[in-house]
Structures are given as C-alpha cells and as structure tokens.
N, C-alpha and C positions, 0 to 999 in steps of 0.2 A: 523917628522912623518915617522914611519917605514913602514907603509903599511901592516903590519902583524896583522891580526885580533887577533891572539893568545896573542899579547902584550897589548891588550886593557884591561882596568879594567871594568869588567862586574859585576853588582850588581842587586839584586831584593829586593824589600821591599814593605811595605804598602804605598799606595797612601796618606793615612791620615797622615802619619809620614813624608812626604816630606817637606823639609824646604822651606821657601819663596825663597831663593837663588836657590835651585834646581828647583823649579817650574819655575822661570824666565829663567833658562837654557833650560828647556823643551820648553817653549814658544818661545824662540829665535830660537831653532832648527826647531820647527814647522814653523815659519815664513820664515826660510831659504829654507824649502822644499815645501811650498805652496805659491802661489800668492793669494793676498787678504785673507790672513790667518785670521780666526776668533778666537781670543784668548779665547773667552767665551766658544766655543765648547770644547776645550781641558780642560779648567777649570771645565766644567760640567762633562766631562768624568772622570776626577780625582776624582770627588765626587761620581761617579756611579760605577766604576770598582775598585776593591780592591787593585790591585797590579800595580806597575810600575817597569819595568826592564830597566836598563840604561847601556850604554857603553861609556867609556871615554878614550881619548887619552891624557894622562896627565891631565891637568885641563879642557880640552875641551870636552864637551858633543858631541858625534858623532852619538848616536843612542838612541832611547827610544821606549818602547812599553807598552801600558796599556792592562790589561786583568785580568781574574780570571776564576776559575771554582767553581760553586756553586750547591747546591741541590735546585731544583725548582719543583713546582707542574706543571707537563706537562699534558695538556688536554688528557683525556682518558687513561693515563698511570700512573698517580699519581706521587709520589716523584721520581725524576730522576736527574742524574748528567748532568750538562750542562756547556760546555766550551764557554766562551765569550771573544774572542780576541777583542781588541780595536785598536785605531789608533797606527800606527807604523811609525816612521820617522827615516831615515838613511841619514847622510850627504853624499852628492854626491860622494865624493872620496872613500867612504867605501861601496858603493852599489855593489851588485852582488858578494858578498864574503861569503854569508851564515849568515851574522850577523842578518838580520831581522828574519830569522827562529829561530835562537838561542834565541833572545829576546822574540819573541812570545811565544815560549815554556816555557821560564822561568816565564813570566808574568801569564800564565795560570796554570802552575804547582806549583807555590809557595803556600804552605799551602792548597793545593787542597784536598777536601774531598774524601773519597774512592768512587769508582764508584759503583752506585747502579744498580744492574741488569747486563745484558749482553752487554749493548751498551751505547755509549756516544752520546749525542746530541750536535752539534756544530753550533753556530750561527756566523754570521759575517756581518758587514756593508761594502758595496762596493761602491767605488766612480767611477769606470770605469772598462771596460772589462779586462784590464791587471791584476787588483787586484782580479777579480772573476774567472780567467781562471782555476786555479787549482781546486777550488770548483766545477766548472761547469762540470768537468770530472767524478765526483762521481755519481754513479747510483742513489743514494737516494736524490740527491740535489733538492731543491725547491727554486726558480721557475726554470722551464725549458721553452725554447723557444717553443711557439705554444701549450703549455699544461696548461689548467686552473688548479690552485691549488684546491684540494678537500676541503670540509668543514673542515675536520680534519686537513689538512695541514694549512689552514688559521687560525684555532684556535691555533695551535702550533706556527705559525708565530707571532700571536698577543702576545702570552705569552713571546716569546723571544724578540720581539720589546719592550715590557714594561720593560723587564729586562735591556735593554739599556737606559731606561728613556724616551722612546717615548710616546707621547700622541696622535699621529695621524698616523694611519697606513692604507695604501691602501692594503687590503687583496687580491684584484684581481691581482695586479701587484707586490706585495711584496715591496712596496716603503714606507720607513719611511719618512714621510713628515717633513720638517724642520720648523724652527721658523720664517722664512721670510728673513733671512740673510744667505749669502753663508757661508759654512764651510771653503772653500778655494779651490784652483785649483792646483793639483799637478804639481810641476815644473819638468815635464818629458815629453818625447815624448811617446804617447800611440800608439803602433803598434797593431791595431786590425782590423779585417775584419768587413764589414757592418753587417753581421749576428750576430756578437758578441755584437753589439751595440743595437740589438733589445730589449733585456731585460731592457735596460736603457732608452727606449723611453719615459717612464713616470717619469723619475727622473729629477727633476728641480734643478740643482746645484745652481742656483741663489737664490732659496728658502731655500737651505740647506738640500735638500733631499739626501737620500742614498738608495741603493738597499740592501735589507736584503736577505741573503741566509742561509738556514739551511740544514745540512747534518747529517747523522748518521755514526758512526764507531763502529764496523766494517761493520754493515749492518742495514738496517731499520727494524723496528718491523713489524710483520705480518699485512697486510692490508694497509700499507703505500702507 
C-alpha cells in the first residue's frame, strides 16, 4: 500500500450493472466500517440509487459511495434537480484524505441531468452529528435545532424521503424511520457536543432510523 490516494483506481458506473463479485466487495467493506452491519440496507440502496463510485488499491476495494442526481417533482416548485448522496464507506487507513468527497461527487455527478432553474436541492441521510456537521452550517438546512419545520419544508422532506425509498417519515423531526432492524453502527469515534446530538433525539438506530437533512445550493427559494 502506497498511501497515496492518487494511485488508487477510481471508477463510477451504474448500480444495476454492478457484478455479484463487486457487490460482495462493497458489502465486505460495509461490514468492515460498521458494527452489526445490515447487508440488506446496502442492497436496497443499490436498487434505489443509480450510481456507485468505487476506489481500489490493486484488487482491494478501499472505498465506495452510492448516489445520483435526478429530476423530481418538488412540492410547490414543480420539476427540480435533486442530488441524492447515499452511503459512503472508506477503509480506515484511507480516511481523512479527501477520498470520500471525491467518491460522493462522482456518484452524484455521473450522468446527472442539467440543473433546472437557479438552484439545486440536496438531500442526505445522517447517522450521527459528525456526518451532518457540514450540512448543519448551511443557512437553508432543514431541520434546525429548536425550529419546527414549516408545512412546505415538511412536504419537501417527504418527497426527498420517498426518493430514498422511505415509507415512514416523521415530518416533525425529519426522521426516516427504519424497518425494525439496525442499519449498523459506524466503527469510529464520534466527537460531538451535546447540542449537536439534539437533532438525533428521535433517531432510533436500533430500529434503522436516519436523520434526513435537506439544503439548497446556492440559496433557498423565496419563502423557504
């Protein structure tokens, strides 16, 4: 292992075209990154999100990310471009080198449709405050601590949750409720303040829940 990210073989392609051997590599890396990893969750995500970006060190898979950008009917706005990043796993020795950001960008950008209008809606499912920290800094982000989402924000949240395949969504707290089984628990130390955990108060990881966040780039539409 060189330790140089530039030497990795990085690819992106259609999730539907992923071979059984490649899927097994993805699932093994997921299990290496999560305790009590639920393979079915990743398998469902491969069926929901169009693209998978991967990074290999020789024959060894060291990173993957699912995602896509699609045109959706957004409540009160009509057809709109929506970015949907999915689960991203990076082998421990390759973390904090910018690899995750590269794979996320590739998975969402591959065969992405042209942006409709002046702005992009971005959704994301969050497992813990460390994963939501960047999104939480955006002025347009929903949910925010101590602020109840408006009816419009709840409608948009439901639309994005459905795009991720959700069938049960807590619109008050922006929690995508799970199927009753854990997704898994990240094998990492989560350095977060008590206030950062407040948004996750209603997230039951044992049930497979995730916090949904939605943001706009470069800025939210009028009235948001």
